[in-house]
gemmi code that builds the backbone of each chain (N, CA, C; Angstrom):
import gemmi

chains = {
    "A": [
        ("GLY", (105.028, 93.945, 67.466), (105.622, 95.045, 67.609), (106.481, 96.062, 67.894)),
        ("ALA", (106.713, 97.097, 67.865), (107.508, 97.811, 68.951), (107.120, 98.612, 69.957)),
        ("GLY", (105.460, 98.882, 69.656), (104.969, 99.467, 70.461), (103.331, 98.978, 71.209)),
        ("VAL", (102.334, 98.977, 71.649), (101.729, 98.922, 72.167), (100.453, 99.028, 71.204)),
        ("SER", (99.789, 97.989, 70.378), (98.451, 97.950, 69.543), (97.615, 97.979, 69.777)),
        ("GLN", (96.853, 98.920, 69.100), (95.173, 98.411, 69.706), (94.343, 99.027, 68.735)),
        ("SER", (93.631, 97.794, 68.214), (92.545, 98.337, 67.222), (91.407, 97.740, 67.873)),
        ("PRO", (90.157, 98.271, 67.300), (90.431, 99.290, 66.291), (90.412, 100.721, 66.504)),
        ("SER", (90.895, 101.265, 65.896), (91.362, 102.778, 66.754), (89.568, 103.514, 66.990)),
        ("ASN", (89.115, 103.686, 65.785), (87.651, 104.128, 65.786), (86.495, 103.691, 65.895)),
        ("LYS", (85.714, 103.361, 66.901), (84.614, 102.570, 66.475), (82.938, 103.221, 67.191)),
        ("VAL", (82.002, 103.065, 65.980), (80.739, 103.534, 66.629), (80.281, 102.349, 66.187)),
        ("THR", (79.371, 102.704, 67.075), (78.272, 101.266, 67.391), (77.062, 102.090, 67.735)),
        ("GLU", (75.645, 101.311, 67.821), (74.446, 101.489, 68.266), (74.603, 100.907, 69.224)),
        ("LYS", (73.363, 101.797, 70.443), (73.401, 101.555, 71.677), (72.681, 99.912, 71.851)),
        ("GLY", (73.029, 98.805, 72.371), (72.543, 97.664, 72.681), (73.463, 96.703, 72.169)),
        ("LYS", (74.222, 97.715, 71.278), (75.181, 96.145, 70.739), (76.366, 95.843, 71.657)),
        ("ASP", (76.995, 94.849, 70.988), (78.327, 94.204, 71.811), (79.929, 94.541, 71.165)),
        ("VAL", (80.702, 95.411, 71.986), (81.795, 95.683, 70.958), (83.183, 94.453, 71.156)),
        ("GLU", (84.061, 94.384, 70.550), (85.196, 94.021, 71.111), (86.576, 94.599, 70.887)),
        ("LEU", (87.108, 95.052, 71.608), (87.969, 96.007, 72.014), (89.750, 95.207, 71.638)),
        ("ARG", (90.790, 95.143, 71.128), (91.895, 94.193, 71.179), (92.936, 95.197, 71.522)),
        ("CYS", (93.379, 94.675, 72.038), (95.206, 95.134, 72.746), (96.433, 94.404, 72.335)),
        ("ASP", (97.107, 94.415, 71.560), (98.514, 93.698, 71.745), (99.632, 94.579, 72.139)),
        ("PRO", (99.799, 93.768, 73.372), (101.165, 94.350, 74.395), (102.627, 93.953, 73.455)),
        ("ILE", (103.396, 94.799, 74.003), (105.008, 94.800, 73.510), (105.162, 92.944, 74.362)),
        ("SER", (105.924, 92.695, 73.502), (106.392, 91.440, 73.575), (106.994, 91.277, 74.580)),
        ("GLY", (106.726, 90.255, 75.589), (107.639, 90.039, 76.432), (106.961, 90.838, 77.964)),
        ("HIS", (106.252, 91.752, 77.899), (105.412, 92.282, 78.991), (104.766, 91.697, 79.960)),
        ("THR", (104.761, 91.585, 81.082), (103.913, 90.223, 81.661), (102.371, 91.312, 82.409)),
        ("ALA", (102.908, 92.462, 82.549), (101.778, 93.285, 83.046), (100.848, 93.748, 81.888)),
        ("LEU", (99.633, 94.044, 82.027), (98.700, 94.392, 80.764), (97.336, 95.320, 81.871)),
        ("TYR", (97.409, 96.714, 81.051), (96.046, 96.877, 81.789), (95.045, 97.587, 80.796)),
        ("TRP", (93.889, 97.826, 81.644), (92.739, 98.387, 80.517), (92.441, 99.560, 81.340)),
        ("TYR", (92.404, 100.826, 80.545), (91.865, 102.342, 81.547), (90.753, 103.051, 80.069)),
        ("ARG", (90.062, 103.516, 81.127), (88.755, 104.340, 80.353), (89.015, 106.136, 80.537)),
        ("GLN", (88.716, 106.661, 79.847), (89.195, 107.822, 80.059), (88.222, 108.854, 78.914)),
        ("SER", (87.104, 109.352, 79.550), (85.700, 109.901, 79.215), (86.291, 111.343, 79.108)),
        ("LEU", (85.970, 112.242, 78.092), (85.877, 113.725, 77.667), (85.967, 114.264, 78.964)),
        ("GLY", (87.044, 115.035, 79.229), (87.437, 115.652, 80.240), (87.733, 115.043, 81.479)),
        ("GLN", (88.082, 113.826, 81.801), (88.298, 113.311, 82.707), (89.091, 112.734, 83.126)),
        ("GLY", (89.944, 111.803, 83.844), (91.336, 111.170, 83.870), (91.133, 109.839, 83.577)),
        ("LEU", (91.934, 109.225, 84.375), (92.205, 107.702, 83.529), (91.438, 106.699, 84.845)),
        ("GLU", (90.450, 106.129, 84.209), (89.454, 105.440, 85.113), (90.329, 103.765, 85.134)),
        ("PHE", (90.417, 103.235, 86.269), (91.362, 102.340, 85.788), (90.016, 100.717, 85.804)),
        ("LEU", (90.462, 99.829, 84.777), (89.177, 98.952, 84.640), (89.631, 97.688, 85.337)),
        ("ILE", (91.004, 97.231, 84.769), (90.798, 95.791, 84.809), (92.702, 95.661, 84.693)),
        ("TYR", (93.279, 94.587, 85.552), (94.657, 94.743, 85.568), (94.756, 93.428, 85.409)),
        ("PHE", (95.916, 92.767, 84.253), (96.604, 91.232, 84.590), (98.185, 91.547, 84.867)),
        ("GLN", (98.441, 90.287, 85.499), (99.596, 90.035, 85.824), (100.123, 88.470, 85.804)),
        ("GLY", (101.041, 88.436, 84.759), (101.077, 86.974, 84.396), (100.109, 85.821, 84.080)),
        ("ASN", (100.865, 84.797, 85.152), (99.257, 83.822, 85.551), (98.327, 84.116, 86.314)),
        ("SER", (98.610, 85.024, 86.997), (97.824, 85.438, 88.352), (96.402, 86.134, 88.068)),
        ("ALA", (95.189, 85.739, 88.901), (94.082, 85.862, 88.577), (94.173, 87.343, 88.057)),
        ("PRO", (93.304, 88.043, 87.024), (93.229, 89.834, 87.358), (92.235, 90.487, 88.305)),
        ("ASP", (93.220, 91.502, 88.005), (92.046, 92.481, 88.935), (91.306, 93.214, 88.507)),
        ("LYS", (89.895, 92.795, 88.671), (88.518, 93.326, 88.058), (88.265, 94.391, 88.540)),
        ("SER", (88.680, 94.802, 89.708), (88.115, 95.709, 90.564), (87.415, 97.113, 89.775)),
        ("GLY", (87.903, 97.819, 88.647), (87.911, 98.824, 87.848), (86.243, 98.605, 87.350)),
        ("LEU", (86.023, 97.287, 87.289), (85.285, 97.510, 86.182), (83.958, 97.624, 86.434)),
        ("PRO", (83.077, 98.802, 85.569), (81.773, 99.201, 86.124), (80.556, 98.661, 86.211)),
        ("SER", (80.239, 97.358, 85.080), (79.070, 96.658, 85.278), (80.077, 95.703, 85.034)),
        ("ASP", (78.531, 94.331, 84.691), (78.832, 93.195, 84.286), (78.942, 93.172, 83.235)),
        ("ARG", (78.388, 94.144, 82.373), (78.287, 94.121, 81.165), (79.573, 94.533, 80.608)),
        ("PHE", (80.998, 94.472, 81.194), (81.967, 94.519, 80.960), (83.013, 93.250, 81.431)),
        ("SER", (83.726, 92.973, 80.176), (84.809, 91.774, 80.512), (86.035, 91.517, 79.997)),
        ("ALA", (87.159, 91.373, 80.121), (88.189, 90.752, 79.685), (89.020, 89.927, 79.496)),
        ("GLU", (89.682, 89.388, 78.358), (90.453, 88.496, 78.804), (91.814, 88.364, 78.325)),
        ("ARG", (92.429, 87.502, 78.700), (93.883, 87.800, 78.142), (94.683, 86.733, 78.046)),
        ("THR", (94.680, 86.035, 76.535), (94.812, 84.939, 75.865), (96.580, 84.486, 76.133)),
        ("GLY", (97.007, 83.634, 76.518), (98.654, 82.863, 76.028), (99.254, 84.322, 76.774)),
        ("GLY", (98.614, 84.521, 77.573), (99.408, 85.859, 78.464), (100.151, 86.604, 77.661)),
        ("SER", (99.142, 87.033, 76.067), (99.524, 88.494, 75.236), (98.247, 89.469, 75.005)),
        ("VAL", (98.020, 89.022, 73.339), (96.411, 89.985, 73.443), (95.540, 89.898, 74.268)),
        ("SER", (94.740, 91.126, 74.499), (93.724, 91.272, 75.231), (92.665, 91.689, 74.947)),
        ("THR", (91.515, 90.917, 75.267), (90.488, 91.391, 74.481), (89.392, 92.442, 75.407)),
        ("LEU", (89.004, 93.038, 75.687), (87.879, 94.035, 76.085), (86.432, 93.854, 75.537)),
        ("THR", (85.606, 93.243, 76.073), (84.447, 93.205, 76.121), (83.130, 93.879, 76.221)),
        ("ILE", (82.461, 94.830, 75.372), (81.782, 95.878, 76.292), (80.087, 95.105, 75.744)),
        ("GLN", (79.437, 94.503, 76.172), (77.890, 94.439, 75.990), (77.032, 95.120, 76.388)),
        ("ARG", (75.795, 94.633, 75.105), (74.950, 95.765, 75.485), (75.085, 97.216, 75.940)),
        ("THR", (75.746, 97.524, 74.886), (76.428, 99.215, 75.152), (75.639, 100.329, 75.483)),
        ("GLN", (76.060, 101.183, 76.152), (74.956, 102.130, 76.412), (75.442, 103.467, 75.635)),
        ("GLN", (74.838, 104.495, 76.084), (75.804, 105.800, 75.685), (76.945, 106.209, 76.523)),
        ("GLU", (76.646, 105.841, 77.806), (77.385, 106.395, 78.727), (78.873, 105.411, 78.814)),
        ("ASP", (78.921, 104.356, 77.767), (79.718, 103.721, 77.995), (80.775, 104.789, 76.550)),
        ("SER", (80.725, 105.540, 76.452), (81.460, 106.333, 75.002), (82.654, 106.903, 75.470)),
        ("ALA", (83.878, 106.405, 75.179), (84.822, 106.870, 75.971), (86.075, 106.719, 74.681)),
        ("VAL", (87.511, 107.092, 75.462), (88.488, 106.557, 74.693), (89.156, 105.185, 75.630)),
        ("TYR", (89.127, 103.964, 75.064), (89.851, 102.802, 75.886), (91.203, 102.803, 75.530)),
        ("LEU", (92.064, 102.816, 76.661), (93.316, 102.711, 76.382), (93.786, 101.275, 77.308)),
        ("CYS", (95.079, 100.641, 76.199), (95.882, 99.589, 76.718), (97.212, 100.201, 77.277)),
        ("ALA", (97.860, 99.613, 78.365), (99.074, 99.761, 78.701), (99.785, 98.069, 79.134)),
        ("SER", (100.935, 98.208, 78.928), (101.711, 97.201, 79.243), (102.869, 97.408, 79.878)),
        ("SER", (103.310, 96.620, 80.601), (104.283, 96.867, 81.105), (105.454, 95.523, 81.609)),
        ("PRO", (107.078, 95.530, 81.972), (107.684, 94.369, 82.159), (107.677, 94.392, 83.636)),
        ("LEU", (108.004, 93.091, 84.460), (108.205, 92.713, 85.705), (109.399, 92.615, 85.839)),
        ("ASN", (109.972, 93.270, 85.746), (111.295, 93.385, 85.965), (111.977, 94.719, 87.085)),
        ("GLY", (111.341, 95.083, 87.976), (111.525, 96.329, 88.246), (111.754, 97.757, 88.103)),
        ("VAL", (111.501, 97.410, 86.687), (111.353, 98.785, 86.134), (110.014, 98.890, 85.816)),
        ("THR", (108.983, 99.365, 86.510), (107.442, 99.560, 86.188), (106.916, 100.450, 85.320)),
        ("GLU", (107.815, 101.000, 84.619), (106.989, 101.785, 83.279), (106.078, 101.384, 82.919)),
        ("ALA", (104.762, 101.938, 82.442), (103.269, 101.374, 81.527), (103.820, 101.805, 80.397)),
        ("PHE", (104.027, 101.501, 78.949), (103.844, 101.719, 77.758), (101.999, 101.635, 77.247)),
        ("PHE", (101.598, 103.239, 76.997), (100.484, 102.817, 76.546), (100.335, 102.845, 74.811)),
        ("GLY", (99.367, 102.538, 74.809), (98.568, 102.543, 72.780), (97.776, 103.935, 72.655)),
        ("GLN", (97.722, 103.815, 71.433), (97.069, 105.130, 71.242), (95.593, 105.265, 71.202)),
        ("GLY", (94.990, 103.901, 72.165), (93.641, 103.982, 72.288), (92.374, 103.909, 71.296)),
        ("THR", (91.116, 103.210, 71.988), (90.051, 102.941, 71.111), (89.110, 103.558, 70.891)),
        ("ARG", (88.569, 105.094, 70.206), (87.603, 105.903, 70.719), (86.299, 105.234, 70.395)),
        ("LEU", (85.498, 104.514, 71.606), (84.366, 104.361, 71.241), (83.188, 105.505, 71.704)),
        ("THR", (82.163, 105.177, 70.471), (81.139, 106.461, 70.078), (79.874, 105.265, 69.894)),
        ("VAL", (78.680, 105.330, 71.072), (77.976, 104.571, 71.081), (76.642, 105.657, 70.886)),
        ("VAL", (75.797, 105.576, 69.781), (74.555, 106.303, 69.361), (73.757, 105.807, 69.320)),
    ],
    "B": [
        ("ALA", (93.381, 101.217, 99.979), (94.046, 101.336, 98.637), (94.511, 102.151, 98.059)),
        ("GLN", (95.453, 102.259, 97.418), (95.972, 103.339, 96.953), (95.388, 103.989, 96.374)),
        ("SER", (95.868, 105.265, 96.377), (95.065, 106.408, 95.713), (95.965, 108.139, 95.311)),
        ("VAL", (95.695, 108.348, 94.408), (96.533, 109.519, 93.883), (95.846, 110.887, 94.054)),
        ("THR", (96.214, 111.716, 94.640), (95.311, 113.083, 94.645), (96.020, 114.066, 93.752)),
        ("GLN", (95.423, 114.586, 92.393), (95.699, 115.705, 92.018), (94.890, 117.083, 92.654)),
        ("LEU", (94.992, 117.850, 93.159), (94.179, 118.409, 93.990), (93.762, 119.854, 92.448)),
        ("ASP", (94.846, 120.139, 91.761), (94.465, 121.052, 90.673), (94.062, 120.810, 89.206)),
        ("SER", (92.563, 120.627, 89.030), (91.998, 119.881, 88.016), (92.899, 121.016, 86.673)),
        ("GLN", (92.853, 122.389, 86.401), (93.319, 123.063, 86.004), (94.108, 124.191, 86.155)),
        ("VAL", (95.722, 124.095, 85.567), (96.599, 125.530, 85.829), (97.193, 126.216, 84.637)),
        ("PRO", (96.235, 127.096, 84.872), (96.594, 128.122, 83.540), (97.906, 129.036, 83.875)),
        ("VAL", (98.721, 129.706, 83.204), (100.138, 130.196, 83.188), (100.694, 130.678, 82.500)),
        ("PHE", (101.251, 132.326, 82.468), (101.861, 132.534, 81.252), (103.042, 131.974, 80.823)),
        ("GLU", (103.503, 132.497, 79.282), (104.919, 131.956, 79.124), (105.861, 132.151, 79.619)),
        ("GLU", (107.067, 131.075, 80.070), (108.369, 131.532, 80.569), (107.883, 131.877, 82.012)),
        ("ALA", (106.888, 131.531, 82.518), (107.016, 131.753, 83.647), (107.098, 129.968, 84.263)),
        ("PRO", (106.943, 129.994, 86.029), (107.491, 128.760, 86.581), (106.514, 128.065, 86.855)),
        ("VAL", (106.046, 126.539, 86.599), (105.059, 126.373, 87.610), (105.103, 124.945, 88.383)),
        ("GLU", (104.513, 124.590, 89.030), (104.218, 123.598, 89.405), (102.965, 123.072, 89.888)),
        ("LEU", (102.912, 121.524, 89.746), (101.759, 120.816, 89.121), (101.568, 119.630, 90.758)),
        ("ARG", (100.889, 119.466, 91.193), (100.817, 119.248, 92.534), (100.185, 117.799, 92.753)),
        ("CYS", (101.074, 116.245, 93.358), (100.854, 115.387, 93.109), (100.896, 114.679, 94.784)),
        ("ASN", (99.911, 114.444, 95.427), (99.818, 113.558, 96.508), (99.633, 112.243, 96.252)),
        ("TYR", (100.041, 111.397, 97.106), (99.626, 109.877, 96.948), (99.301, 109.229, 98.391)),
        ("SER", (97.894, 107.911, 98.341), (98.290, 107.489, 99.969), (98.859, 105.873, 99.960)),
        ("SER", (99.739, 106.233, 100.344), (100.772, 104.116, 100.567), (101.894, 104.560, 101.874)),
        ("SER", (101.570, 103.393, 102.686), (102.722, 103.335, 103.579), (103.629, 102.413, 103.476)),
        ("VAL", (103.527, 102.166, 101.669), (104.954, 100.960, 101.709), (105.764, 101.510, 100.419)),
        ("SER", (106.986, 101.204, 99.921), (107.514, 101.819, 99.224), (107.058, 101.292, 97.969)),
        ("VAL", (107.256, 102.977, 97.090), (106.678, 103.402, 95.552), (107.473, 103.155, 94.546)),
        ("TYR", (106.637, 103.283, 93.446), (107.295, 103.789, 92.185), (106.640, 104.826, 91.901)),
        ("LEU", (106.782, 105.940, 91.627), (106.080, 106.747, 91.139), (106.567, 107.721, 89.758)),
        ("PHE", (105.550, 107.988, 88.903), (105.685, 108.693, 87.944), (104.442, 109.669, 87.191)),
        ("TRP", (105.319, 110.552, 86.296), (104.534, 111.623, 85.473), (104.143, 111.073, 84.109)),
        ("TYR", (103.168, 111.138, 83.906), (102.791, 111.135, 82.042), (102.041, 112.067, 81.593)),
        ("VAL", (102.537, 112.577, 80.088), (101.899, 113.775, 79.993), (100.995, 113.191, 78.499)),
        ("GLN", (99.688, 113.963, 78.321), (99.144, 113.999, 76.975), (98.813, 114.846, 76.521)),
        ("TYR", (99.637, 115.385, 75.334), (98.839, 116.872, 74.353), (97.965, 116.165, 73.655)),
        ("PRO", (97.749, 117.645, 73.365), (96.108, 117.106, 72.116), (96.578, 116.486, 71.594)),
        ("ASN", (94.912, 115.512, 71.854), (94.700, 114.465, 70.409), (96.268, 113.627, 70.436)),
        ("GLN", (96.473, 113.376, 71.312), (97.591, 111.830, 71.191), (97.768, 111.272, 72.671)),
        ("GLY", (98.880, 109.958, 72.411), (98.384, 109.128, 73.747), (99.504, 109.714, 74.589)),
        ("LEU", (99.454, 108.958, 75.893), (100.386, 109.010, 76.631), (101.993, 108.733, 76.825)),
        ("GLN", (102.599, 109.798, 77.331), (103.920, 109.698, 77.066), (104.176, 109.623, 78.270)),
        ("LEU", (105.553, 108.945, 78.793), (106.355, 109.012, 80.000), (106.925, 110.335, 80.131)),
        ("LEU", (107.404, 111.044, 81.069), (107.564, 112.219, 81.422), (109.464, 112.095, 82.462)),
        ("LEU", (108.860, 111.411, 83.134), (109.865, 111.119, 84.481), (109.050, 110.253, 85.272)),
        ("LYS", (110.263, 109.589, 86.154), (109.480, 108.513, 86.943), (110.767, 108.316, 88.025)),
        ("TYR", (110.348, 107.808, 89.153), (110.904, 107.890, 90.281), (110.833, 106.073, 90.512)),
        ("LEU", (112.128, 105.724, 91.010), (112.034, 104.295, 91.264), (112.807, 104.454, 92.562)),
        ("SER", (113.925, 105.104, 92.468), (114.885, 105.191, 94.246), (115.734, 105.897, 93.501)),
        ("GLY", (116.923, 106.101, 94.904), (118.272, 107.125, 94.799), (117.376, 108.861, 94.828)),
        ("SER", (118.243, 108.837, 94.357), (118.055, 110.606, 94.585), (116.664, 111.018, 94.463)),
        ("THR", (115.963, 111.797, 95.166), (114.624, 112.428, 95.377), (114.442, 113.126, 94.188)),
        ("LEU", (115.504, 114.000, 93.682), (115.360, 114.703, 92.474), (115.306, 114.152, 91.048)),
        ("VAL", (114.102, 114.170, 90.714), (114.421, 113.408, 88.997), (113.932, 114.369, 87.866)),
        ("LYS", (114.681, 114.179, 86.851), (114.808, 115.174, 86.232), (114.190, 113.895, 84.735)),
        ("GLY", (113.600, 114.885, 84.460), (112.660, 114.312, 83.123), (112.739, 114.742, 81.382)),
        ("ILE", (111.765, 114.342, 80.535), (111.954, 115.414, 79.391), (111.408, 116.554, 79.216)),
        ("ASN", (111.672, 117.390, 78.249), (111.540, 119.008, 77.988), (111.641, 119.716, 79.149)),
        ("GLY", (112.577, 119.789, 80.324), (113.128, 120.611, 81.267), (112.003, 120.498, 82.679)),
        ("PHE", (111.096, 118.923, 82.508), (110.839, 118.799, 83.876), (111.388, 118.641, 84.855)),
        ("GLU", (111.268, 117.938, 85.893), (111.769, 117.734, 87.256), (110.663, 117.464, 88.333)),
        ("ALA", (110.876, 116.619, 88.906), (109.875, 116.155, 90.273), (110.449, 115.769, 91.520)),
        ("GLU", (110.090, 116.221, 92.283), (110.789, 115.893, 93.676), (109.856, 114.593, 94.480)),
        ("PHE", (110.719, 113.779, 94.947), (109.932, 112.920, 95.696), (109.948, 112.940, 97.502)),
        ("ASN", (109.189, 113.578, 98.162), (108.973, 113.826, 99.570), (108.436, 112.486, 99.954)),
        ("LYS", (108.882, 111.423, 100.612), (108.241, 110.375, 101.425), (107.189, 110.800, 102.851)),
        ("SER", (107.990, 111.847, 103.554), (107.334, 112.261, 105.135), (105.842, 112.953, 104.555)),
        ("GLN", (106.083, 113.831, 103.117), (104.519, 114.294, 102.956), (103.953, 113.524, 101.553)),
        ("THR", (104.186, 112.449, 101.003), (103.776, 111.508, 100.288), (103.249, 112.450, 99.043)),
        ("SER", (104.356, 113.185, 98.642), (104.006, 114.176, 97.699), (105.456, 113.733, 96.674)),
        ("PHE", (104.870, 113.940, 95.398), (105.902, 114.000, 94.107), (105.380, 115.325, 93.275)),
        ("HIS", (106.065, 116.142, 93.262), (105.069, 117.659, 92.605), (105.840, 117.792, 91.857)),
        ("LEU", (105.625, 117.974, 90.347), (106.132, 118.706, 89.229), (106.505, 119.692, 88.525)),
        ("ARG", (107.284, 120.177, 88.261), (108.185, 121.240, 88.506), (108.932, 122.015, 86.758)),
        ("LYS", (108.676, 123.101, 86.429), (109.096, 123.335, 85.215), (109.455, 124.978, 85.216)),
        ("PRO", (111.081, 125.345, 85.523), (111.481, 126.809, 86.206), (110.691, 127.912, 85.023)),
        ("SER", (110.550, 127.335, 83.590), (110.065, 128.080, 82.349), (109.416, 127.532, 81.736)),
        ("VAL", (107.518, 127.833, 81.290), (107.080, 127.116, 80.504), (106.878, 127.698, 78.994)),
        ("HIS", (106.842, 126.900, 78.214), (106.506, 127.132, 76.838), (104.680, 127.457, 75.874)),
        ("ILE", (104.718, 127.784, 75.650), (103.284, 127.155, 74.866), (102.901, 125.993, 74.356)),
        ("SER", (104.552, 125.335, 74.060), (104.196, 123.723, 73.830), (104.141, 122.564, 74.812)),
        ("ASP", (104.205, 123.161, 76.208), (103.728, 122.481, 77.335), (102.268, 122.345, 77.569)),
        ("THR", (101.129, 122.673, 76.943), (100.132, 122.964, 77.090), (99.638, 121.504, 76.788)),
        ("ALA", (98.992, 120.919, 77.863), (98.746, 119.239, 77.783), (98.455, 118.822, 78.869)),
        ("GLU", (97.936, 117.739, 78.991), (96.943, 117.120, 80.538), (98.028, 116.349, 80.731)),
        ("TYR", (98.658, 116.484, 82.169), (99.708, 115.363, 82.800), (98.906, 114.897, 83.757)),
        ("PHE", (99.308, 113.748, 84.085), (98.942, 112.439, 85.075), (100.123, 112.457, 86.141)),
        ("CYS", (99.759, 112.282, 87.255), (100.503, 111.701, 88.293), (100.070, 110.438, 88.471)),
        ("ALA", (101.094, 109.016, 88.657), (100.735, 107.751, 88.510), (101.504, 107.140, 89.390)),
        ("VAL", (101.159, 106.255, 90.425), (101.312, 105.394, 91.513), (101.472, 103.976, 91.915)),
        ("ILE", (102.541, 103.279, 91.937), (102.370, 101.384, 91.811), (103.613, 101.220, 93.268)),
        ("ASN", (102.628, 100.333, 93.813), (103.586, 99.752, 94.864), (104.813, 98.823, 94.322)),
        ("THR", (105.890, 98.349, 95.036), (106.800, 97.791, 94.668), (106.348, 96.591, 94.728)),
        ("GLY", (105.280, 96.179, 95.474), (104.773, 94.495, 95.195), (104.271, 94.456, 93.911)),
        ("PHE", (104.016, 95.501, 92.647), (103.853, 95.077, 91.571), (102.251, 95.188, 91.314)),
        ("GLN", (101.308, 95.839, 92.323), (100.207, 95.978, 92.334), (100.139, 96.902, 91.036)),
        ("LYS", (98.634, 96.870, 90.730), (98.178, 97.737, 89.823), (98.854, 99.436, 89.888)),
        ("LEU", (99.147, 100.371, 88.396), (99.339, 101.087, 88.155), (97.817, 102.249, 88.413)),
        ("VAL", (98.245, 102.957, 89.783), (97.337, 103.842, 90.092), (97.152, 105.339, 89.274)),
        ("PHE", (96.239, 106.150, 88.633), (96.616, 107.324, 88.383), (95.951, 108.623, 88.744)),
        ("GLY", (95.766, 109.539, 88.821), (95.545, 110.917, 89.404), (94.887, 111.050, 88.209)),
        ("THR", (93.841, 112.202, 88.656), (92.465, 112.896, 87.441), (93.000, 113.365, 86.400)),
        ("GLY", (94.271, 114.035, 87.116), (95.148, 114.899, 85.852), (94.942, 116.599, 85.941)),
        ("THR", (96.025, 116.986, 86.076), (95.562, 118.700, 85.664), (96.514, 119.320, 84.256)),
        ("ARG", (94.723, 119.629, 83.688), (95.311, 120.224, 82.566), (96.620, 121.577, 82.777)),
        ("LEU", (97.261, 122.010, 81.726), (98.279, 123.180, 82.008), (98.023, 123.930, 80.646)),
        ("LEU", (97.381, 124.837, 80.946), (97.373, 125.773, 79.582), (98.304, 127.138, 79.629)),
        ("VAL", (99.029, 127.365, 78.638), (100.300, 128.271, 79.033), (99.814, 128.957, 77.566)),
        ("SER", (99.871, 130.434, 77.834), (99.640, 131.677, 77.233), (100.071, 132.283, 77.223)),
        ("PRO", (100.084, 133.373, 75.926), (101.798, 134.294, 75.090), (101.476, 135.226, 76.876)),
    ],
}
model = gemmi.Model(1)
for chain_id, residues in chains.items():
    chain = gemmi.Chain(chain_id)
    for i, (resn, *xyz) in enumerate(residues, 1):
        res = gemmi.Residue()
        res.name, res.seqid = resn, gemmi.SeqId(i, " ")
        for name, pos in zip(("N", "CA", "C"), xyz):
            atom = gemmi.Atom()
            atom.name, atom.element = name, gemmi.Element(name[0])
            atom.pos, atom.b_iso = gemmi.Position(*pos), 0.0
            res.add_atom(atom)
        chain.add_residue(res)
    model.add_chain(chain)
structure = gemmi.Structure()
structure.add_model(model)
structure.setup_entities()
């Protein structure tokens, strides 16, 4: 596709359930980021993938959060045993590694834990 | 670790007045700098970027920013704002070693008539 695609756009889940959020980056982009944006808050860095290097997981808030990137393309962010404080918009972005490191953002997944 | 500081969480301004949104970063190495804008209920889009060259960068919608290496700042300015500029503005930095993109906490610009 032409841009970064995220699915689902909205997700309502019950507390304690697991959820998977998907990100399809722009084709050819080697860098992929996940951020979390809570109501009235800034962009909280979660995880960063760059090519075949080990991901930077330093922003993951707890061991309930994990992410993988298969084949250097699609990424899945998994939240296990969701809590109400996990409610937020989860944003994915990708960028090329060619010296012009502008990141392109998807529209996000709005997660609501009830 | 890199960090970005946007001291003003909210900036109220009247239409047609000038505005400056402040951004400071912490880094002793070469960096790329960005301003992103998020209009209400929309995704983030790039406003402008500094990669190299001229320290004054012009972006979309009449915004510009100036890179000041000695002060590690990248303040965003517009000489005359419109109601439609009401949005959240995020400053971001990445070092040229291609480490992760770090964002500030954002500044909400509120333009009133």
